[in-house]
N, C-alpha and C positions, 0 to 999 in steps of 0.2 A: 272315872272322869263320868262327868253328866251326861246323862243319854239324849237320842234325838227326841225320845218322847218328851223331854223335858222341853225342848222347841215347839212341838204340836202343842203345850199349855201355855206357851209366849205366844202361840199364834189365834190361839183362842179368846187370850185377854185382849190381843191389839184388835179384835174384829169385835169384843164387847166394847171397846174405847171407842173404835169409829161407829158403833150404834150410839154412842151416846152421845160424841161428837155432832150426830148427823139430827140427833133431836134437836139441835140449835139452829138449824140450818135456815138461812135468810137472817138472822139478827145480826147487828153490829159487831164486829168483834176487833180486837186490835191484833196489829201486825205483830208476829213471834219472829224475832230473830235470835241469832245464835245458836249453838248447840253444844253440850256435853258429848266431850268423846270418850271414849271407853280409859283415855289415859288418864282420865280426872280420877278415877280409880284405882287407887294406887296400894293393893290391897299387901299389908305386911303380917307375917307370924305373930301372932300375940301369945299363943299355948301350943306348943309342940307337939304332934301326934307320939304318943309314945310307941314304941317299939311293938308289935305284935298285937294292938288294937284293930278291931273292925272299923271303929268310928272314933272321932275325936279331934284334937286340935281345932284351932280358931286361927282367922284371918280376919281382918277389920283395914278398913280404908277411912280418913277424914276428907271428907271434901268441902271446900267451901266456893261455893259460885256465888257469883255476883248476878244480883237481880238489879235491870235499869229503868227507870221510864226514861224513853225516848223523850217525849214530850217537855218534862220538870228538870230531866238531867239527875233529878233525887237516886241514891242507890241504897241496898242494902246488900250485904255478903250472908248468906244462907248456908249455914256450917249443920253437917249431919255425918255420923258414923254409921258406915256400911260395913257387918259382919257377915263372916260364913263359914260354916264349918270347913276344915279340910278334907273328911273323910267323912261319907255316912255310910251305912249299912245297904241302904236302898239305892244310893246313886254311885257307891265306891268314891274315889277320888274325885273331889271337884278341882276342874281346873279352873285355875285363876284367870284366863282369855276369858271361858265363858261367864263367868262369873262378872265381869271387867262389861263385856259385850252386854249381859241382860241390866246391868244397871244402868248402862248410860241408855239404853233403849227407854227402862223407865222412866229416869229422870227426864227425858227429853217428852216423852209421853205426856208426863204429870205437869210437867212446865208449861207445853201448850197448853194445856186444859187448863189449868190457872191462869195463867199471864193472857190468855185471848181473852177471857171473862173479864178482865180487870175493867173497870167503871174507871171514867174520868175522875182524878182525885184519890183515887181508891190507895189505902196504905199499903208500902210492899213490906212492910212487917207481917203484915195480915198475908198478904201474899206468900211470904217464908214460910209461915205457919202452914197454910195451906197443901203450900207444894211438899213439907219435910209429912203432915200426916196422910198427905194422897200417896208420896213416893214409898213410907212404911205400908199401908195396906197393901199395894200391888206391888211392890218387889218379895215382900215376904208371901203373896198368894204365889207369884212367878217362881220363887227359889225359896222351896218348904227347907226350916229349918235354920234360915239366917234370922237376923236382928236387925232393926234400926234404930239407932238412938240421937237423940236431941243433941248430945255433948260427946265430944272426940274422947278417947283413951288422953292421956296425958304422953303415952308412948309412941304415938302417932304421930308423923309428918304430914301435916294437911297441904294440901295443892291449894 
């Protein structure tokens, strides 16, 4: 299972994010409402771990999150696939619960940064692309060995 040292890395990254957010203190920001919960990340086994292997196997989740402009009512569905190994040599067995929590925290951190900085009349499609690229960078940093894709595997039932 992922070790407590992984939480240290997660906390260090959160401090970095707080630093980024505080650089823009005093500017006008959008109010960001909504929350992505760990339940959104329904990891399904796509590649089984072979008996006796020290590492391998693969789980992935397809997430479809709706971004909505509170002023205009326009919305866009932003889809990503989040993949994690089942077992690694370094971390051992990867807990699905842990992966879901890290993914949700990461999604909320990135969504807040992207959505709070949107200007009036900004295109939500662009915000979705910024969310995807920000999520990919931060999640793969927080969760080494993971992968984030723009399109979901057809075998995944998305939320």
